[in-house]
C-alpha angles and dihedrals in degrees: 000000000000127000095260093052091049091051091049092048092048091049091049091050092050092049090049090049091051093048089050091051090054091044092050091060085083096046095111090049090054093050094048090045090055092049093050093042095054095041089053091044089055091048091045091052093050092051092045090056088050091051091231124161087222089082086095089074098059088032089059090048089050089053091050092050091045090054090051092048093049092048090050091055091060094054097078095064096030109036115204141167097211115072095181096169093048092050092050092045093052092047089052090048089050091052092047090051092050090051090047090057089060092042092054092063092045130076087267089081093090092051094048096042109025091157092065131072111252098241137115095266092056092046092050090049092051092044089053091051092048090049091054088049090053091048092050092048090049092050090051093049091049092048093047090052091051090050091048091050090044091236096126121112093233091060091054091049092048091050091051091049090047091054091048095054096030095226125142121204 
């Protein structure tokens, strides 16, 4: 391998490393999105088997998480700080979870969770799960705001690396 080829290879590696650093700013968002997607998919499947109209609730959550996932896929080739669709989707998910907290203590519980016994233990379990969902959505919204404001640690590290290799993406 000659000197020119080595330099091109090194530059390509550095550019890929920098792209990866910017992409990894959203790593927590991707993990939480996967958790919420599959938990809602499980709930959606259970309601679908029960032939309940309430499938629209986890279906809506699945759509929100799908929008986030699709937006995240575009960020590797087109780095950005402003994940507008993700922010909107997580706000919608937060609102749905807040409404679900009220619905759990109402007569709608049996429609939303026909696979559970309508008692206090079941309601407390579901309220705990919804609370975890609210916390996860809040963490994502806070993280997305930090990324948008460029106040996340990964941005600082990426900028330092960028200065070191003198590459602009």
